[in-house]
C-alpha positions in Angstrom: -10.5 52.9 21.2 -13.9 53.1 22.3 -14.4 49.0 21.1 -11.1 48.5 23.4 -12.7 50.2 26.2 -16.2 48.9 26.1 -14.6 45.5 25.1 -12.1 45.5 28.1 -15.8 46.8 30.4 -17.9 44.1 29.2 -15.4 41.5 30.4 -14.8 43.2 33.4 -18.6 43.1 34.2 -18.6 39.0 33.4 -15.7 38.7 36.1 -17.6 40.7 38.3 -21.3 38.2 37.5 -18.7 35.0 37.3 -17.6 36.4 40.9 -21.0 36.5 42.0 -21.9 33.2 40.6 -18.5 31.5 43.1 -19.4 33.4 45.6 -23.0 31.8 45.6 -21.5 28.2 44.7 -19.6 28.8 48.1 -23.0 29.3 50.0 -24.5 26.2 48.1 -26.6 27.6 45.7 -27.0 24.6 43.3 -28.4 27.7 40.6 -25.2 29.5 40.3 -23.1 25.8 40.2 -25.2 24.8 37.2 -24.9 28.2 35.6 -20.8 27.8 35.7 -20.6 24.6 34.6 -22.4 25.8 31.4 -20.6 28.5 31.2 -17.4 26.4 30.7 -18.4 23.1 29.6 -18.4 23.2 26.1 -14.9 25.2 26.3 -13.3 22.8 28.7 -14.5 19.5 26.4 -13.4 21.6 23.1 -9.7 22.0 24.7 -9.4 18.4 26.9 -10.3 17.0 23.2 -7.6 18.9 21.5 -5.3 17.6 23.7 -6.2 14.0 24.3 -7.4 13.8 20.5 -10.7 11.5 22.1 -13.6 13.2 22.5 -14.7 10.4 25.2 -11.9 11.3 27.6 -12.7 14.4 26.8 -15.8 14.5 28.5 -14.4 12.7 31.6 -12.0 15.1 32.0 -14.1 17.7 31.5 -16.4 16.5 34.6 -13.5 15.1 36.6 -11.9 19.1 36.2 -15.5 20.5 37.1 -15.3 17.8 40.0 -12.0 19.1 41.5 -12.5 22.8 40.8 -15.7 22.9 43.3 -13.8 20.7 45.8 -11.0 22.7 45.5 -12.2 26.4 45.4 -11.8 27.7 48.7 -8.1 27.8 46.9 -9.5 30.1 44.9 -7.7 33.8 45.7 -9.5 35.5 43.1 -13.6 34.3 42.7 -13.2 37.2 39.3 -10.5 34.1 38.0 -12.4 30.9 38.2 -12.7 30.7 33.8 -8.5 30.3 34.4 -8.5 28.7 37.9 -10.7 25.7 35.8 -8.9 25.9 32.9 -5.7 25.5 34.6 -7.3 21.9 36.3 -8.2 20.9 32.9 -4.9 21.2 31.1 -3.0 19.9 34.4 -5.8 16.6 34.0 -5.1 16.2 30.5 -1.6 16.4 30.8 -1.6 13.3 33.7 -3.7 11.5 31.1 -1.7 11.7 28.5 1.6 10.6 30.4 0.0 7.7 31.9 -1.0 6.5 28.2 2.8 7.4 27.7 3.0 3.4 28.9 1.4 2.3 26.0 3.8 3.4 23.3 1.4 4.0 20.3 4.0 4.4 17.0 3.5 4.9 13.7 4.2 1.3 12.2 6.7 2.3 9.1 3.8 0.2 6.7 1.6 2.6 7.2 1.7 5.8 4.7 1.1 9.3 5.4 -2.9 9.7 3.2 -3.6 12.6 1.6 -7.3 13.0 2.8 -7.7 15.6 5.6 -9.5 12.7 8.0 -6.0 10.4 7.2 -4.2 12.8 7.6 -5.7 13.9 11.0 -5.1 10.4 12.4 -1.7 10.8 11.7 -1.2 13.9 12.9 -3.0 12.5 16.0 -0.8 9.5 16.1 2.7 12.3 16.0 1.0 14.0 18.8 0.9 11.1 20.7 4.9 10.3 19.9 5.1 13.7 22.0 5.9 14.2 25.4 2.3 14.9 27.2 4.5 18.7 28.4 5.4 19.4 24.4 2.3 17.8 22.5 -0.2 19.8 25.1 1.0 23.1 24.7 1.6 22.5 20.7 -2.1 21.7 20.8 -3.2 24.5 23.1 -1.0 27.0 21.0 -1.5 26.1 17.5 -5.1 24.5 17.5 -6.9 26.2 20.7 -5.1 30.0 19.2 -4.2 30.8 22.4 -1.9 33.1 23.5 1.5 33.0 25.2 0.3 34.3 28.2 -3.0 32.5 28.1 -0.7 28.8 27.7 1.8 30.2 30.6 -1.3 30.3 32.8 -3.2 27.4 31.7 0.3 24.8 32.2 1.5 27.0 35.4 4.6 28.0 34.0 6.6 31.0 32.9 5.7 32.2 29.3 10.0 31.7 28.6 8.9 27.5 29.5 5.9 28.0 26.6 8.0 29.6 24.3 11.1 26.7 24.6 8.3 24.0 24.8 6.5 25.5 21.4 10.0 25.3 19.6 10.5 22.0 20.7 7.5 20.9 20.6 7.5 22.2 16.5 11.1 21.2 15.7 9.8 17.4 17.0 7.0 17.1 15.4 8.3 18.6 12.0 11.3 15.6 12.1 7.8 13.0 13.5 5.7 14.8 10.4 9.1 14.4 7.3 9.0 10.3 8.3 6.0 9.8 8.3 5.5 11.4 4.5 8.9 9.4 3.7 6.6 6.0 3.7 4.4 6.9 0.8 
């Protein structure tokens, strides 16, 4: 019990510290702004890279998320929730980019085989994820790759938990079907 209580206290302290940084940022403190960026940059880039499957584009999305978050800081009701706020912005930007990419279909051609090696397998997985609708792909990545809880995915995608469960079920089923088809070509 002591560990849980201590952990909750530490989380509360971090949120209060973050609220102070947000308040200082609202008042034009560049040092506070830099600290907020430093606290969240790596996580945003990692998440965007996992959703988009593109490290370079992930950097762009993270930067865009920060810009949008600071422009819309007035919309943040609870300064302690800045982390969730910017994370949601980042995920939405990723989903929007995935939707735009759908205009350029990337099909796994029957002549390509599913390779056994880990790098090659990852490439095939990325191609299969690209075939899923953006909302399904993002939900699957956030849950399976980022290991977020259902509640965290729901908050990040700004949807109810039931929608996350439904999307995740559909995404897993479609991915399994695509995976089976890709493995038939071997």
